[in-house]
NUTIZA-663431 format. One record per residue (C-alpha): x, y, z; residue number from 1. Coordinates in Angstrom, 2 decimals. Example, Ala and Ser with C-alpha at 12.3 -4.5 7.8 and 13.67 -1.06 7.14 Angstrom:
<sites>
+---------+---------+---------+-----+
|       u |       v |       w |  nr |
+---------+---------+---------+-----+
|   12.30 |   -4.50 |    7.80 |   1 |
|   13.67 |   -1.06 |    7.14 |   2 |
+---------+---------+---------+-----+
</sites>
This chain:
<sites>
+---------+---------+---------+-----+
|       u |       v |       w |  nr |
+---------+---------+---------+-----+
|  -40.18 |   74.48 |   23.29 |   1 |
|  -37.75 |   72.42 |   25.28 |   2 |
|  -36.65 |   69.00 |   24.09 |   3 |
|  -37.19 |   65.90 |   26.19 |   4 |
|  -33.92 |   64.83 |   27.78 |   5 |
|  -32.83 |   61.19 |   27.78 |   6 |
|  -29.81 |   60.22 |   29.85 |   7 |
|  -26.93 |   58.88 |   27.80 |   8 |
|  -26.60 |   55.61 |   29.78 |   9 |
|  -30.25 |   54.75 |   29.05 |  10 |
|  -29.88 |   55.33 |   25.31 |  11 |
|  -26.60 |   53.42 |   25.19 |  12 |
|  -28.06 |   50.53 |   27.20 |  13 |
|  -31.00 |   50.27 |   24.81 |  14 |
|  -28.68 |   50.17 |   21.79 |  15 |
|  -26.53 |   47.52 |   23.46 |  16 |
|  -29.59 |   45.40 |   24.22 |  17 |
|  -30.72 |   45.52 |   20.59 |  18 |
|  -27.22 |   44.54 |   19.42 |  19 |
|  -27.20 |   41.54 |   21.76 |  20 |
|  -30.63 |   40.47 |   20.52 |  21 |
|  -29.41 |   40.58 |   16.93 |  22 |
|  -26.34 |   38.51 |   17.80 |  23 |
|  -28.46 |   35.88 |   19.58 |  24 |
|  -30.89 |   35.36 |   16.73 |  25 |
|  -28.71 |   35.55 |   13.59 |  26 |
|  -28.86 |   31.77 |   13.14 |  27 |
|  -32.66 |   31.92 |   13.21 |  28 |
|  -32.64 |   33.76 |    9.89 |  29 |
|  -33.05 |   30.95 |    7.31 |  30 |
|  -31.70 |   33.07 |    4.43 |  31 |
|  -28.64 |   34.21 |    6.35 |  32 |
|  -27.83 |   30.77 |    7.75 |  33 |
|  -28.26 |   28.94 |    4.43 |  34 |
|  -26.32 |   31.59 |    2.53 |  35 |
|  -23.48 |   31.53 |    5.06 |  36 |
|  -23.27 |   27.72 |    4.90 |  37 |
|  -23.28 |   27.71 |    1.11 |  38 |
|  -20.61 |   30.42 |    0.90 |  39 |
|  -18.51 |   28.61 |    3.54 |  40 |
|  -18.56 |   25.45 |    1.40 |  41 |
|  -17.50 |   27.45 |   -1.67 |  42 |
|  -14.67 |   29.16 |    0.19 |  43 |
|  -13.56 |   25.84 |    1.70 |  44 |
|  -13.43 |   24.25 |   -1.75 |  45 |
|  -11.39 |   27.18 |   -3.09 |  46 |
|   -8.94 |   27.04 |   -0.20 |  47 |
|   -8.61 |   23.26 |   -0.46 |  48 |
|   -7.99 |   23.36 |   -4.22 |  49 |
|   -4.50 |   21.75 |   -3.97 |  50 |
|   -6.07 |   18.86 |   -2.03 |  51 |
|   -9.03 |   18.38 |   -4.36 |  52 |
|   -7.15 |   18.27 |   -7.65 |  53 |
|   -3.60 |   17.18 |   -8.56 |  54 |
|   -3.44 |   19.34 |  -11.69 |  55 |
|   -1.70 |   22.66 |  -12.17 |  56 |
|   -4.31 |   25.18 |  -13.38 |  57 |
|   -1.92 |   26.98 |  -15.72 |  58 |
|    0.12 |   24.07 |  -17.09 |  59 |
|   -0.72 |   23.34 |  -20.72 |  60 |
|   -0.93 |   19.90 |  -22.32 |  61 |
|   -1.79 |   20.30 |  -25.99 |  62 |
|   -1.97 |   16.53 |  -26.43 |  63 |
|   -4.97 |   16.43 |  -24.07 |  64 |
|   -6.91 |   19.45 |  -25.30 |  65 |
|  -10.72 |   19.60 |  -25.32 |  66 |
|  -11.24 |   16.29 |  -23.54 |  67 |
|  -14.69 |   15.56 |  -22.17 |  68 |
|  -15.46 |   14.86 |  -18.50 |  69 |
|  -13.87 |   11.63 |  -17.27 |  70 |
|  -12.44 |   10.00 |  -14.18 |  71 |
|   -9.08 |   11.67 |  -14.84 |  72 |
|  -10.52 |   15.07 |  -15.69 |  73 |
|  -13.83 |   15.53 |  -13.86 |  74 |
|  -14.92 |   18.51 |  -15.97 |  75 |
|  -12.73 |   17.83 |  -18.99 |  76 |
|   -9.96 |   20.06 |  -20.33 |  77 |
|   -9.89 |   23.35 |  -22.23 |  78 |
|   -8.42 |   24.19 |  -25.64 |  79 |
|   -4.85 |   24.13 |  -24.28 |  80 |
|   -5.24 |   20.93 |  -22.27 |  81 |
|   -5.61 |   22.54 |  -18.86 |  82 |
|   -7.86 |   20.74 |  -16.38 |  83 |
|  -11.19 |   22.60 |  -16.15 |  84 |
|  -11.94 |   21.46 |  -12.60 |  85 |
|   -8.55 |   22.70 |  -11.38 |  86 |
|   -9.01 |   26.05 |  -13.11 |  87 |
|  -12.50 |   26.33 |  -11.63 |  88 |
|  -11.27 |   25.84 |   -8.06 |  89 |
|   -8.24 |   28.09 |   -8.42 |  90 |
|  -10.34 |   30.62 |  -10.29 |  91 |
|  -12.78 |   30.72 |   -7.38 |  92 |
|   -9.87 |   31.38 |   -5.05 |  93 |
|   -8.63 |   34.27 |   -7.18 |  94 |
|  -12.03 |   35.80 |   -7.89 |  95 |
|  -13.36 |   35.60 |   -4.34 |  96 |
|  -10.26 |   37.27 |   -2.93 |  97 |
|  -10.26 |   40.04 |   -5.53 |  98 |
|  -14.02 |   40.61 |   -5.37 |  99 |
|  -14.29 |   40.82 |   -1.58 | 100 |
|  -11.32 |   43.16 |   -1.22 | 101 |
|  -12.40 |   45.26 |   -4.20 | 102 |
|  -15.86 |   45.73 |   -2.66 | 103 |
|  -14.72 |   46.14 |    0.94 | 104 |
|  -12.59 |   49.22 |    0.23 | 105 |
|  -15.24 |   51.32 |   -1.60 | 106 |
|  -17.91 |   50.06 |    0.83 | 107 |
|  -16.00 |   51.40 |    3.86 | 108 |
|  -15.04 |   54.68 |    2.18 | 109 |
|  -18.49 |   55.29 |    0.71 | 110 |
|  -20.26 |   54.40 |    3.96 | 111 |
|  -18.04 |   56.76 |    5.96 | 112 |
|  -18.35 |   59.69 |    3.56 | 113 |
|  -22.07 |   59.15 |    3.02 | 114 |
|  -22.69 |   59.07 |    6.77 | 115 |
|  -20.77 |   62.30 |    7.31 | 116 |
|  -22.53 |   64.07 |    4.43 | 117 |
|  -25.98 |   62.88 |    5.43 | 118 |
|  -25.63 |   63.65 |    9.12 | 119 |
|  -23.89 |   67.02 |    9.02 | 120 |
|  -25.24 |   68.35 |    5.72 | 121 |
|  -24.24 |   71.89 |    4.75 | 122 |
|  -21.07 |   72.48 |    2.78 | 123 |
|  -19.78 |   68.97 |    3.56 | 124 |
|  -22.79 |   67.45 |    1.83 | 125 |
|  -22.57 |   69.92 |   -1.07 | 126 |
|  -18.88 |   69.19 |   -1.75 | 127 |
|  -19.37 |   65.42 |   -1.57 | 128 |
|  -22.39 |   65.47 |   -3.89 | 129 |
|  -20.54 |   67.55 |   -6.48 | 130 |
|  -17.71 |   65.02 |   -6.41 | 131 |
|  -20.22 |   62.20 |   -6.77 | 132 |
|  -21.83 |   63.95 |   -9.75 | 133 |
|  -18.47 |   64.19 |  -11.49 | 134 |
|  -17.78 |   60.47 |  -11.08 | 135 |
|  -21.25 |   59.25 |  -12.09 | 136 |
|  -21.12 |   61.40 |  -15.23 | 137 |
|  -19.01 |   58.62 |  -16.79 | 138 |
|  -20.26 |   55.06 |  -17.43 | 139 |
|  -19.11 |   52.90 |  -14.51 | 140 |
|  -17.42 |   50.03 |  -16.32 | 141 |
|  -15.98 |   52.24 |  -19.03 | 142 |
|  -14.25 |   54.25 |  -16.33 | 143 |
|  -13.10 |   51.08 |  -14.55 | 144 |
|  -11.65 |   49.60 |  -17.73 | 145 |
|   -9.93 |   52.90 |  -18.58 | 146 |
|   -8.34 |   53.09 |  -15.12 | 147 |
|   -7.18 |   49.46 |  -15.27 | 148 |
|   -5.73 |   50.13 |  -18.73 | 149 |
|   -3.80 |   53.14 |  -17.41 | 150 |
|   -2.65 |   51.41 |  -14.21 | 151 |
|   -1.78 |   48.16 |  -15.97 | 152 |
|   -3.04 |   44.60 |  -15.41 | 153 |
|   -2.90 |   43.08 |  -11.95 | 154 |
|   -4.85 |   42.87 |   -8.75 | 155 |
|   -3.55 |   46.16 |   -7.36 | 156 |
|   -4.92 |   47.98 |  -10.41 | 157 |
|   -8.33 |   46.37 |   -9.86 | 158 |
|   -8.42 |   47.47 |   -6.22 | 159 |
|   -7.42 |   51.05 |   -7.03 | 160 |
|   -9.78 |   51.42 |  -10.00 | 161 |
|  -12.86 |   50.00 |   -8.28 | 162 |
|  -12.17 |   51.97 |   -5.10 | 163 |
|  -11.80 |   55.27 |   -6.99 | 164 |
|  -15.12 |   54.73 |   -8.76 | 165 |
|  -17.17 |   52.36 |   -6.63 | 166 |
|  -17.38 |   54.36 |   -3.39 | 167 |
|  -19.85 |   56.85 |   -4.91 | 168 |
|  -22.68 |   54.31 |   -5.05 | 169 |
|  -22.35 |   53.46 |   -1.37 | 170 |
|  -22.02 |   57.12 |   -0.43 | 171 |
|  -25.27 |   57.98 |   -2.24 | 172 |
|  -27.14 |   55.05 |   -0.68 | 173 |
|  -25.96 |   55.76 |    2.88 | 174 |
|  -26.46 |   59.52 |    2.54 | 175 |
|  -30.08 |   59.04 |    1.48 | 176 |
|  -30.79 |   56.66 |    4.35 | 177 |
|  -29.11 |   58.95 |    6.91 | 178 |
|  -31.04 |   62.00 |    5.69 | 179 |
|  -34.29 |   60.20 |    6.48 | 180 |
|  -33.22 |   58.43 |    9.66 | 181 |
|  -31.67 |   61.44 |   11.40 | 182 |
|  -35.12 |   63.07 |   11.68 | 183 |
|  -36.55 |   60.14 |   13.64 | 184 |
|  -37.42 |   60.50 |   17.31 | 185 |
|  -34.83 |   58.01 |   18.55 | 186 |
|  -32.06 |   60.10 |   16.97 | 187 |
|  -33.43 |   63.29 |   18.53 | 188 |
|  -33.54 |   61.44 |   21.85 | 189 |
|  -29.92 |   60.36 |   21.45 | 190 |
|  -28.89 |   63.95 |   20.72 | 191 |
|  -30.78 |   65.18 |   23.76 | 192 |
|  -29.05 |   62.52 |   25.82 | 193 |
|  -25.68 |   64.02 |   24.94 | 194 |
|  -24.38 |   61.28 |   22.66 | 195 |
|  -21.62 |   62.33 |   20.29 | 196 |
|  -22.10 |   62.43 |   16.53 | 197 |
|  -19.83 |   59.41 |   16.12 | 198 |
|  -21.91 |   57.32 |   18.54 | 199 |
|  -25.19 |   58.44 |   17.03 | 200 |
|  -24.03 |   57.54 |   13.53 | 201 |
|  -22.42 |   54.25 |   14.57 | 202 |
|  -25.02 |   53.04 |   17.07 | 203 |
|  -28.29 |   54.40 |   15.72 | 204 |
|  -28.11 |   55.65 |   12.14 | 205 |
|  -25.90 |   53.12 |   10.36 | 206 |
|  -27.61 |   49.98 |   11.74 | 207 |
|  -30.90 |   51.37 |   10.47 | 208 |
|  -29.62 |   52.60 |    7.11 | 209 |
|  -26.93 |   50.22 |    5.97 | 210 |
|  -29.16 |   47.40 |    4.76 | 211 |
|  -29.47 |   48.69 |    1.17 | 212 |
|  -25.70 |   49.21 |    0.99 | 213 |
|  -25.12 |   45.61 |    2.12 | 214 |
|  -27.45 |   44.23 |   -0.54 | 215 |
|  -25.78 |   46.40 |   -3.18 | 216 |
|  -22.35 |   45.17 |   -2.04 | 217 |
|  -23.39 |   41.55 |   -2.53 | 218 |
|  -24.40 |   42.24 |   -6.13 | 219 |
|  -21.15 |   44.14 |   -6.64 | 220 |
|  -19.13 |   41.10 |   -5.56 | 221 |
|  -20.87 |   38.89 |   -8.13 | 222 |
|  -20.27 |   41.45 |  -10.89 | 223 |
|  -16.57 |   41.67 |  -10.02 | 224 |
|  -16.30 |   37.87 |  -10.14 | 225 |
|  -17.99 |   37.68 |  -13.53 | 226 |
|  -16.04 |   40.44 |  -15.25 | 227 |
|  -12.63 |   39.54 |  -13.79 | 228 |
|  -11.15 |   42.88 |  -14.81 | 229 |
|   -7.38 |   43.06 |  -14.91 | 230 |
|   -6.64 |   39.40 |  -14.11 | 231 |
|   -3.71 |   38.59 |  -16.42 | 232 |
|   -3.55 |   35.30 |  -18.34 | 233 |
|   -2.93 |   32.49 |  -17.66 | 234 |
|   -4.18 |   33.09 |  -14.11 | 235 |
|   -7.53 |   31.29 |  -13.88 | 236 |
|  -10.66 |   33.30 |  -13.22 | 237 |
|  -14.29 |   32.46 |  -13.84 | 238 |
|  -14.98 |   35.40 |  -16.14 | 239 |
|  -12.22 |   34.50 |  -18.59 | 240 |
|  -13.20 |   30.82 |  -18.48 | 241 |
|  -16.76 |   31.71 |  -19.47 | 242 |
|  -15.56 |   34.04 |  -22.21 | 243 |
|  -13.01 |   31.57 |  -23.66 | 244 |
|  -15.48 |   28.69 |  -23.54 | 245 |
|  -18.08 |   30.49 |  -25.64 | 246 |
|  -16.14 |   29.58 |  -28.79 | 247 |
|  -16.75 |   25.90 |  -28.03 | 248 |
|  -20.25 |   26.13 |  -26.57 | 249 |
|  -21.92 |   23.83 |  -29.10 | 250 |
|  -19.27 |   21.09 |  -28.93 | 251 |
|  -17.79 |   21.40 |  -25.42 | 252 |
|  -20.55 |   22.95 |  -23.34 | 253 |
|  -18.83 |   22.20 |  -20.03 | 254 |
|  -16.16 |   24.84 |  -20.62 | 255 |
|  -18.74 |   27.61 |  -20.16 | 256 |
|  -21.51 |   25.88 |  -18.21 | 257 |
|  -19.61 |   24.89 |  -15.08 | 258 |
|  -17.88 |   28.26 |  -14.51 | 259 |
|  -21.25 |   29.92 |  -15.15 | 260 |
|  -22.91 |   27.66 |  -12.58 | 261 |
|  -20.17 |   28.55 |  -10.10 | 262 |
|  -20.92 |   32.26 |  -10.57 | 263 |
|  -24.65 |   31.59 |  -10.13 | 264 |
|  -24.10 |   29.60 |   -6.91 | 265 |
|  -21.81 |   32.28 |   -5.48 | 266 |
|  -24.40 |   34.90 |   -6.41 | 267 |
|  -27.16 |   32.87 |   -4.75 | 268 |
|  -25.20 |   32.52 |   -1.51 | 269 |
|  -24.39 |   36.23 |   -1.41 | 270 |
|  -27.98 |   37.16 |   -2.19 | 271 |
|  -29.20 |   35.00 |    0.70 | 272 |
|  -26.63 |   36.54 |    3.03 | 273 |
|  -27.59 |   40.05 |    1.94 | 274 |
|  -31.30 |   39.39 |    2.48 | 275 |
|  -30.62 |   37.76 |    5.84 | 276 |
|  -28.43 |   40.60 |    7.05 | 277 |
|  -31.01 |   43.13 |    5.89 | 278 |
|  -33.71 |   41.34 |    7.92 | 279 |
|  -31.38 |   41.08 |   10.89 | 280 |
|  -30.40 |   44.75 |   10.97 | 281 |
|  -33.63 |   46.26 |    9.72 | 282 |
|  -35.50 |   48.41 |   12.26 | 283 |
|  -38.40 |   46.73 |   14.02 | 284 |
|  -36.79 |   43.30 |   13.89 | 285 |
|  -35.30 |   43.39 |   17.37 | 286 |
|  -38.29 |   41.66 |   18.95 | 287 |
|  -38.42 |   38.83 |   16.46 | 288 |
|  -37.43 |   35.45 |   17.90 | 289 |
+---------+---------+---------+-----+
</sites>
């Protein structure tokens, strides 16, 4: 039985039209727009930290330790006299940079490998899945902590450790989505139209299968911010601020509460962005708006 042939220009034009429709209506997604605005405000505050506070986040002042919120110290000071508001802003700067880079690398690698395995199958898929099985045999954070311990503290160690371990989750997600999507009629039409594997994956399969990976990436960013693996003291980060403040929770609640609220707000903004992007990219949404 002969397959129906679709000219390549027609398939490409249809994909381009859908992409333009998505670009025109992104701001009509309430979740995406509100999440982007909230995250932009957080990033702006982190970048403008030197303008928003005159205090050095790592300079100790034992004579002013454990002060409550006041006009001079908006969120008080910690046990070594460091301004909590300054450490919060600079900690956001550190954590956001580390978290986004640490998620971006495994996201790109896992998406690429998962797409190749899911689309081509065969021995490529078998080899990749065996490698994935080896990595997932170990608890995720135990393996991360072990790698950071071996590599030593520092941001480079965090990037390497999370990349070596984190890509498997994205590869599994994308592979599963590609395995289902490649059997759809629009993919068969693209193949009949003569489109290359790269164009089929990039134009047709990934846009329809990447939504779950995006949502997972947003949760990954929040986890990386909270745990703050490998950030050496006295560099401020939200995870260490929450952990150190637990010893004073009953008497100086602000030491833990405000960094915790910052993590929650960042998580909320990323969750809204993830949901909005999923709605924007999800199949069947191209006619909305």
